[in-house]
Residue, then its C-alpha position, 0 to 999 in steps of 0.5 A: m826194247n826192254e829198257v834196263n838191257a838198253a842203259p850201258l854196262g857201266v852205268i849199272i855197276a856206276a848207280v850199283v856202287l854208289v847206292l851201296m856207298q850211301g847206305t854204307w856211310l849213312f849207317l856208319d855215320a848214324r851209328k856214331r851219332g848214336l841212333g842206336k837201331m835206327a843206323w840199321f833202318w837208315g842204312i837199309w833204306g840208303s842202300t835201296t834209293m838214292p838220294m831221298p834217303l840221304l836228303l832226309y836224313w840231312i833233314f832230319v838227323i845231321r841238321k838237328d844235331e847241328d841244332d842242338r849243338k847250337s842251343 
């Protein structure tokens, strides 16, 4: 049996919605932080997979931004 057909439609819809929300949030937050063209990178990458882009965004952008503010 095909694995995609085995997944309930609700689970697939929820996964698609979550990934699109993640990509949108990453794009908007990166643009707010002044990342310029990199905002598009984060938004597109965030719209393809989950949760790796969100974790890496937190490590490389948010944490670095917080460390820069403390200095």
